SERO-4910 file (N, C-alpha, C, O; in steps of 0.05 Angstrom, whole numbers):
BEGIN
 pado doro    nc1    nc2    nc3   cac1   cac2   cac3    cc1    cc2    cc3    oc1    oc2    oc3
  Met    A    895    161    392    896    168    364    876    190    359    853    187    367
  Ser    A    884    211    346    866    235    343    844    229    322    848    213    304
  Phe    A    822    243    323    800    239    305    808    247    277    798    235    258
  Ile    A    825    266    273    834    273    246    851    250    235    846    241    212
  Ile    A    870    240    249    885    216    239    868    192    233    873    178    213
  Ser    A    849    186    250    831    164    246    815    167    220    811    148    205
  Thr    A    804    193    215    791    199    189    808    196    165    799    185    145
  Gln    A    833    206    166    852    201    146    857    173    142    858    165    119
  Ala    A    860    157    161    864    126    155    839    114    143    841     97    126
  Glu    A    814    123    152    790    114    139    790    121    108    782    105     91
  Leu    A    799    146    103    800    156     75    818    138     58    811    130     36
  Leu    A    841    131     69    861    114     56    847     86     50    849     76     28
  Lys    A    833     77     68    820     51     65    801     51     41    798     30     28
  Thr    A    789     73     34    770     74     13    783     69    -15    769     64    -35
  Lys    A    809     71    -16    822     67    -41    819     36    -49    823     30    -72
  Arg    A    815     21    -32    811    -10    -37    782    -15    -44    775    -38    -51
  Thr    A    766      4    -43    736     -2    -48    725     11    -73    739     27    -86
  Ala    A    700      5    -79    688     19   -103    676     45    -96    663     57   -113
  Ser    A    679     53    -73    664     78    -63    674    102    -79    658    119    -85
  Leu    A    700    106    -86    711    127    -99    698    126   -128    688    147   -136
  Trp    A    699    104   -142    689    103   -169    659    106   -169    648    118   -187
  Leu    A    644     95   -148    616    100   -146    612    130   -145    594    140   -159
  Ser    A    626    145   -130    620    174   -127    626    188   -155    610    205   -163
  Ile    A    647    181   -169    654    193   -193    632    187   -214    623    204   -228
  Ile    A    626    163   -216    602    154   -237    578    166   -229    563    176   -246
  Gly    A    572    168   -203    545    179   -195    546    210   -200    525    222   -206
  Ala    A    566    222   -199    567    249   -205    567    258   -235    558    280   -242
  Ala    A    579    239   -252    583    243   -278    561    234   -296    558    245   -318
  Ile    A    545    216   -288    524    206   -306    501    224   -317    493    223   -341
  Ile    A    492    242   -298    472    263   -308    482    283   -322    468    291   -341
  Pro    A    506    296   -317    516    318   -334    522    306   -364    519    318   -385
  Thr    A    531    281   -362    540    266   -390    515    265   -407    515    272   -431
  Ile    A    493    254   -393    469    249   -407    456    275   -419    446    277   -441
  Leu    A    457    295   -401    447    323   -410    463    334   -435    452    345   -455
  Phe    A    490    330   -432    508    338   -453    498    324   -479    492    337   -499
  Leu    A    496    300   -478    489    281   -503    463    291   -514    460    295   -538
  His    A    442    293   -494    415    301   -502    415    329   -518    404    332   -540
  Leu    A    429    346   -504    427    374   -517    444    378   -542    439    398   -556
  Thr    A    463    362   -548    480    364   -571    470    344   -594    472    350   -617
  Ile    A    459    324   -586    450    305   -609    419    313   -617    412    314   -640
  Gln    A    404    317   -597    375    325   -602    367    351   -588    352    351   -569
  Pro    A    377    373   -598    372    400   -584    344    406   -586    333    417   -566
  Gly    A    329    400   -609    300    405   -613    293    432   -605    303    451   -616
  Asp    A    273    434   -585    262    458   -576    279    469   -550    272    490   -539
  Ala    A    300    456   -543    315    462   -520    329    489   -523    334    503   -504
  Val    A    336    497   -549    350    522   -554    332    545   -547    341    566   -538
  Lys    A    307    542   -553    288    566   -546    280    565   -517    278    586   -504
  Ser    A    275    542   -507    265    539   -478    288    548   -458    283    558   -436
  Leu    A    313    545   -465    335    551   -450    348    578   -454    366    587   -439
  Ala    A    339    589   -472    350    616   -482    350    638   -461    369    653   -457
  Ala    A    327    640   -447    324    664   -426    341    660   -402    354    679   -393
  Asp    A    342    636   -391    358    631   -368    368    603   -368    357    585   -355
  Pro    A    389    598   -384    398    569   -391    409    555   -366    402    532   -361
  Trp    A    426    568   -351    438    556   -327    417    545   -306    417    522   -297
  Lys    A    399    565   -299    379    556   -277    365    533   -288    361    514   -274
  Lys    A    355    533   -315    338    513   -324    354    486   -325    343    465   -317
  Met    A    377    487   -333    393    462   -337    400    452   -309    400    428   -305
  Ile    A    407    470   -288    413    463   -262    387    448   -249    390    427   -236
  Met    A    364    458   -255    339    446   -242    334    421   -257    324    403   -244
  Met    A    338    417   -283    335    392   -296    352    370   -285    343    348   -279
  Ala    A    377    378   -281    397    358   -271    390    348   -242    391    325   -235
  Trp    A    383    370   -227    377    363   -197    351    349   -193    347    336   -172
  Gln    A    332    350   -212    308    336   -210    312    305   -211    300    289   -197
  Val    A    331    297   -229    338    270   -232    356    261   -208    352    239   -197
  Leu    A    374    279   -201    392    273   -179    379    270   -154    389    255   -137
  Ala    A    356    284   -148    341    282   -124    330    254   -119    325    245    -97
  Val    A    325    240   -142    315    212   -140    340    192   -139    341    175   -121
  Leu    A    358    195   -157    382    177   -156    400    179   -134    416    161   -129
  Leu    A    398    202   -121    418    204   -100    413    185    -76    432    178    -62
  Ile    A    389    178    -71    382    159    -50    396    133    -55    409    124    -36
  Pro    A    395    119    -78    410     92    -80    438     99    -75    451     82    -63
  Tyr    A    448    119    -83    479    127    -80    484    129    -50    504    119    -41
  Ile    A    467    142    -35    470    144     -5    469    116      7    484    109     26
  Ile    A    451    101     -3    450     72      9    475     56      3    486     44     21
  Leu    A    484     57    -21    509     41    -27    533     52    -14    550     37     -4
  Ile    A    537     77    -13    563     88     -2    564     87     29    585     87     42
  Ser    A    539     85     41    536     82     69    544     55     76    555     51     97
  Val    A    540     37     60    545      8     66    575      1     58    589    -15     71
  Leu    A    584     12     36    610      3     24    634      8     44    652     -8     46
  Ile    A    634     32     60    654     39     77    657     22    103    679     13    111
  Pro    A    632     18    115    636     -3    138    640    -31    130    649    -47    146
  Gln    A    633    -38    104    638    -63     95    667    -72     92    674    -96     92
  Ile    A    683    -51     90    714    -56     92    723    -72    114    739    -91    111
  Glu    A    713    -65    138    721    -81    161    708   -111    163    720   -130    173
  Phe    A    683   -112    152    672   -140    151    683   -157    134    688   -180    140
  Lys    A    690   -146    109    700   -160     87    726   -170     94    731   -194     89
  Asn    A    744   -155    106    771   -163    115    774   -173    142    795   -180    152
  Asn    A    751   -175    156    747   -187    183    770   -171    203    787   -183    216
  Thr    A    767   -144    200    787   -131    216    776   -112    240    790    -95    252
  Trp    A    749   -117    245    736   -102    265    751   -104    292    753    -84    308
  Lys    A    761   -128    297    771   -134    324    798   -118    326    806   -109    348
  Gln    A    813   -115    303    838    -99    303    829    -69    305    844    -54    317
  Val    A    808    -59    295    800    -32    297    794    -25    327    803     -5    338
  Phe    A    778    -43    339    770    -38    366    797    -42    387    798    -32    409
  Ala    A    814    -57    378    839    -61    394    858    -39    393    877    -36    409
  Ser    A    852    -22    373    874      0    369    867     22    392    846     23    404
  Pro    A    888     39    394    885     58    413    866     83    403    874    106    398
  Gln    A    840     76    402    819     95    393    795     93    411    790     71    422
  Lys    A    782    115    415    757    113    427    734    103    410    734    105    386
  Ile    A    716     91    424    692     80    406    680    106    392    673    104    369
  Ser    A    678    130    406    667    152    390    683    159    366    672    166    345
  Thr    A    709    157    368    728    164    344    724    146    323    721    153    300
  Ile    A    722    119    330    716     99    307    689    103    294    686    101    270
  Phe    A    669    108    310    643    111    298    638    136    280    627    134    258
  Phe    A    647    160    291    643    183    277    666    189    256    661    206    239
  Ser    A    687    177    255    708    178    235    698    166    210    700    177    188
  Lys    A    686    142    214    673    127    191    651    140    179    647    139    155
  Phe    A    633    154    197    611    168    186    620    192    169    610    198    148
  Leu    A    642    206    182    651    232    169    663    223    141    661    238    121
  Thr    A    676    198    138    688    192    113    665    187     94    667    194     71
  Ile    A    642    175    104    619    173     84    612    201     73    609    205     48
  His    A    610    220     91    601    247     81    622    261     66    615    278     51
  Ile    A    646    255     70    667    267     54    663    257     24    666    272      5
  Met    A    657    230     22    652    219     -4    626    232    -17    625    238    -41
  Ile    A    606    237     -2    582    251    -10    587    277    -19    579    285    -41
  Cys    A    601    293     -3    610    319    -12    625    320    -37    618    334    -56
  Phe    A    646    303    -38    659    301    -62    643    296    -89    649    307   -110
  Cys    A    621    278    -85    604    272   -106    587    296   -114    581    300   -138
  Phe    A    578    312    -92    564    335    -98    583    359   -113    574    372   -131
  Ile    A    606    362   -104    624    380   -116    629    374   -146    627    390   -164
  Leu    A    638    348   -149    643    338   -177    619    342   -195    621    350   -218
  Phe    A    596    335   -184    570    339   -199    568    367   -209    565    371   -233
  Asn    A    570    386   -192    567    415   -199    588    424   -220    582    441   -237
  Val    A    613    413   -219    634    419   -236    627    410   -263    629    424   -283
  Leu    A    621    385   -263    616    371   -290    591    384   -303    590    388   -327
  Leu    A    571    391   -287    547    405   -298    553    429   -311    541    435   -332
  Ile    A    570    447   -301    579    472   -311    594    468   -337    589    480   -357
  Ile    A    613    448   -335    630    440   -358    612    432   -381    616    439   -404
  Ser    A    590    416   -374    575    405   -393    557    425   -409    551    422   -432
  Gly    A    548    447   -393    537    468   -405    553    485   -425    545    493   -447
  Leu    A    578    488   -414    598    502   -432    602    490   -457    602    503   -478
  Met    A    606    462   -456    613    444   -479    590    443   -498    594    442   -522
  Val    A    566    443   -489    538    444   -506    542    469   -522    538    468   -546
  Asn    A    549    492   -512    548    518   -525    571    519   -546    569    533   -566
  Met    A    592    505   -539    614    505   -560    607    487   -584    615    493   -607
  Val    A    592    467   -579    584    447   -600    562    462   -616    563    465   -641
  Asn    A    542    471   -601    520    486   -614    518    516   -605    509    522   -583
  Pro    A    528    534   -623    531    563   -615    499    574   -612    496    597   -603
  Asp    A    479    560   -618    453    571   -616    444    574   -585    427    590   -579
  Phe    A    456    558   -568    451    560   -539    466    584   -528    485    594   -540
  Thr    A    455    593   -504    465    619   -495    481    614   -468    483    633   -453
  Phe    A    492    593   -462    506    587   -438    529    607   -435    532    620   -414
  Leu    A    545    609   -456    569    627   -454    562    657   -453    580    674   -449
  His    A    536    664   -456    528    693   -457    512    699   -433    501    721   -431
  Arg    A    509    680   -413    492    684   -389    511    677   -365    529    661   -367
  Ser    A    505    690   -342    521    684   -318    511    660   -305    486    655   -307
  Ile    A    527    644   -292    521    621   -278    503    627   -255    510    646   -242
  Asp    A    484    615   -249    463    618   -226    476    606   -201    468    584   -193
  Trp    A    496    619   -188    508    610   -165    488    606   -141    490    587   -126
  Glu    A    471    623   -140    450    625   -116    435    599   -117    432    586    -96
  Thr    A    424    590   -142    408    566   -143    426    540   -138    417    521   -125
  Ile    A    451    541   -147    467    520   -143    472    517   -114    467    495   -104
  Leu    A    481    539    -98    487    537    -70    461    527    -54    463    512    -35
  Arg    A    438    537    -63    414    532    -48    406    503    -50    400    489    -31
  Leu    A    407    494    -74    401    466    -79    422    446    -64    414    426    -53
  Asn    A    448    453    -64    467    436    -53    463    435    -23    463    414    -11
  Leu    A    460    457    -10    455    457     18    430    445     28    430    430     48
  Lys    A    406    451     14    382    439     22    379    409     15    368    394     31
  Ile    A    389    401     -7    389    372    -14    407    357      6    400    336     17
  Tyr    A    430    368     13    448    354     31    435    354     59    439    333     73
  Val    A    420    373     69    405    369     94    385    348     93    381    333    112
  Ser    A    371    347     69    350    328     65    359    298     65    342    280     67
  Ile    A    386    293     60    397    267     59    411    258     86    421    236     88
  Leu    A    411    276    105    426    269    130    411    247    145    424    229    155
  Gly    A    385    248    147    370    228    161    374    200    146    379    179    159
  Ile    A    373    200    120    376    173    105    405    163    110    409    138    112
  Ser    A    424    180    110    452    169    113    455    159    140    469    139    142
  Ala    A    444    170    162    446    161    191    432    136    193    442    118    207
  Ile    A    409    130    179    394    106    181    410     84    168    413     61    178
  Gln    A    420     91    145    436     70    129    462     65    144    471     42    144
  Tyr    A    474     83    155    497     76    172    493     58    195    509     40    200
  Cys    A    471     63    208    466     46    230    459     17    222    465     -2    237
  Leu    A    446     14    199    439    -14    187    465    -27    180    469    -51    185
  Ser    A    483    -10    166    509    -25    156    526    -34    177    540    -54    175
  Leu    A    525    -19    200    542    -29    224    527    -53    239    541    -68    253
  Arg    A    503    -57    237    488    -77    250    491   -104    235    495   -124    247
  Phe    A    488   -103    207    488   -128    192    517   -130    180    528   -111    169
  Lys    A    527   -157    182    552   -162    170    550   -167    139    569   -163    124
  Asn    A    526   -177    131    519   -181    103    514   -157     88    498   -141     97
  Phe    A    526   -153     65    523   -128     48    494   -125     38    484   -103     36
  Val    A    483   -147     33    455   -148     21    434   -138     38    415   -124     29
  Ala    A    436   -145     65    414   -137     82    409   -106     83    387    -97     77
  Pro    A    430    -90     92    426    -61     91    420    -48     64    405    -28     62
  Val    A    430    -59     44    424    -49     18    394    -54      8    381    -37     -4
  Gly    A    387    -80     15    359    -89      9    339    -73     25    318    -63     15
  Ile    A    345    -70     50    325    -53     68    324    -26     57    302    -15     55
  Gly    A    346    -13     50    348     14     40    333     17     14    318     36     11
  Leu    A    338     -2     -4    322      0    -31    293     -3    -27    278     11    -41
  Met    A    284    -21     -9    253    -24     -2    243      1      8    221      9      1
  Leu    A    259     16     27    249     41     38    248     61     15    229     76     12
  Phe    A    268     62     -1    268     79    -25    245     77    -43    233     97    -51
  Ile    A    238     52    -50    216     46    -66    188     56    -51    169     67    -63
  Gly    A    189     50    -26    163     62    -10    163     90    -10    141    101     -7
  Gly    A    184    104    -13    185    134    -15    173    143    -41    159    163    -42
  Gln    A    179    128    -64    170    135    -90    141    131    -90    127    148   -101
  Val    A    130    109    -80    104    102    -78     88    123    -63     67    132    -72
  Ala    A    100    131    -39     87    151    -24     83    177    -36     62    190    -34
  Leu    A    106    185    -50    104    209    -68     83    207    -89     66    226    -91
  Ser    A     82    185   -104     63    185   -125     35    185   -119     18    193   -134
  Tyr    A     29    174    -94      1    175    -83     -5    199    -66    -27    201    -56
  His    A     15    217    -63     13    242    -49      2    234    -20    -19    244    -11
  Trp    A     16    217     -6     12    209     21     14    231     40     33    247     39
  Val    A     -7    235     58     -9    259     74     15    263     94     22    285    103
  His    A     28    238    101     50    237    119     77    235    106     97    227    119
  Val    A     78    241     82    104    236     68    124    255     78    148    251     74
  His    A    116    275     91    138    294    104    151    284    126    171    296    135
  Gln    A    141    260    137    154    246    158    171    221    150    182    207    167
  Tyr    A    172    217    122    185    195    110    211    202     99    213    217     79
  Pro    A    233    193    111    259    206    103    268    202     76    283    218     64
  Tyr    A    260    178     64    271    168     38    254    183     16    256    177     -7
  Ala    A    235    204     24    223    221      5    234    250      7    228    267    -10
  Phe    A    250    254     27    257    282     31    273    296      8    268    319      1
  Pro    A    294    281     -5    307    297    -26    288    308    -48    290    331    -57
  Phe    A    269    291    -55    251    300    -76    231    323    -67    224    341    -83
  Leu    A    223    321    -42    207    343    -28    223    371    -28    212    392    -33
  Thr    A    249    368    -22    262    392    -24    265    404    -51    265    429    -54
  Tyr    A    268    388    -70    271    398    -99    244    410   -106    244    432   -118
  Asp    A    222    399    -98    195    409   -104    192    434    -88    177    451    -98
  Ser    A    202    438    -65    198    463    -50    214    484    -63    205    507    -62
  Ile    A    236    479    -74    252    501    -90    238    508   -114    235    531   -120
  Met    A    228    488   -129    211    497   -153    187    514   -147    178    530   -164
  Lys    A    176    510   -121    152    525   -115    161    553   -103    145    569    -94
  Thr    A    186    557   -102    200    581    -87    186    585    -60    174    606    -55
  Ser    A    186    567    -44    172    570    -15    190    592      0    214    595     -2
  Gly    A    174    606     16    185    628     32    207    620     53    227    633     56
  Ser    A    201    598     68    220    589     89    245    578     78    243    565     56
  Phe    A    268    580     89    292    570     78    292    539     83    296    524     64
  Phe    A    288    530    109    286    503    112    258    491    116    244    501    133
  Glu    A    250    473    103    221    464    103    219    443    128    238    435    141
  Asn    A    192    437    132    188    420    154    204    392    152    216    382    171
  His    A    202    382    128    216    357    123    246    355    126    257    334    133
  Glu    A    258    379    122    286    384    126    292    384    154    312    372    162
  Trp    A    277    397    172    278    395    199    275    367    211    288    359    230
  Asn    A    256    354    200    252    327    206    278    308    199    285    290    214
  Ser    A    290    315    176    315    302    167    335    305    189    347    284    197
  Leu    A    340    329    200    360    335    221    351    318    248    368    309    263
  Gly    A    326    316    252    316    299    276    322    273    272    333    262    291
  Phe    A    317    258    248    325    232    244    354    227    245    364    206    255
  Phe    A    369    248    235    399    246    237    409    244    265    426    227    271
  Val    A    398    260    284    407    262    312    398    235    324    415    223    338
  Ile    A    373    225    320    365    203    333    377    177    326    381    160    343
  Phe    A    383    174    301    396    148    288    426    148    295    438    128    301
  Met    A    438    173    294    466    172    303    470    165    333    490    152    340
  Leu    A    452    172    349    451    166    376    447    135    381    462    122    396
  Ile    A    428    126    366    421     96    366    446     79    357    453     60    371
  Gly    A    458     88    334    480     74    325    503     75    343    517     55    345
  Phe    A    509     98    355    532    102    372    529     85    399    548     73    409
  Leu    A    504     85    408    500     68    434    499     39    428    505     22    445
  Asp    A    491     31    402    492      2    395    521     -7    391    526    -30    398
  Met    A    539      7    382    565      1    377    581      0    405    599    -17    410
  Lys    A    571     21    423    587     20    448    579     -2    468    595    -11    485
  Thr    A    553     -9    466    541    -29    486    543    -57    474    537    -76    489
  Arg    A    550    -60    448    550    -87    438    570   -105    450    594    -98    452
  Lys    A    563   -128    459    581   -146    475    603   -156    455    627   -154    460
  Glu    A    592   -166    432    611   -177    412    617   -158    393    600   -150    377
  Lys    A    644   -146    394    650   -127    374    668   -139    353    690   -149    359
  Gly    A    658   -137    330    675   -150    307    667   -180    303    678   -193    285
***
């Protein structure tokens, strides 16, 4: 069975889970809140957004998403492998004419297809939200300014790189534990640890994967000269290491399923 067919099969399985709705809700919640806030209580926002409304709105939205994205990654990385645990079908999967590598990487790719879907939908809804705000309140200048595509693309790429390490760690945990609670609980504890490390300005926070998305947002706010920051390279390193650990664990495990 080819890798493409296996990935298509995995995507079909997601229709039976909450992963699709989780991605839709996760993408919609911040643009919806921003729309309601700017229309119901515009306050000083009209003046503060007048000069460069798109960039400022995009940065406001991504500041919140940089934090909320981690719980989403934790949940989506667990939900897809849980399909096999919940239906007790791991033995059927391993008995099918697929390589271990195909099974392992097709499931991981499915997780990232859902993540990319969430990213794309978030950007689309954010732009729609800005346009609708201007239609409701003509004092805003969204319709008279060009969309800051450079900031959007930069944020999407860098934030995506920053979450690669987290997704690999959570994927390994979700394959190791049959119980849904264990990988989610571990992930949330590590997420809270990241928030604490950030709040206390821990000197080694750049080596802590669960703080990387916010560090990326912070580096863009400071307009750092280098395209990829040290913590983003670290994220790629964590990604490679934990993908290797997860694959070897699945391949060498005596009891499969």
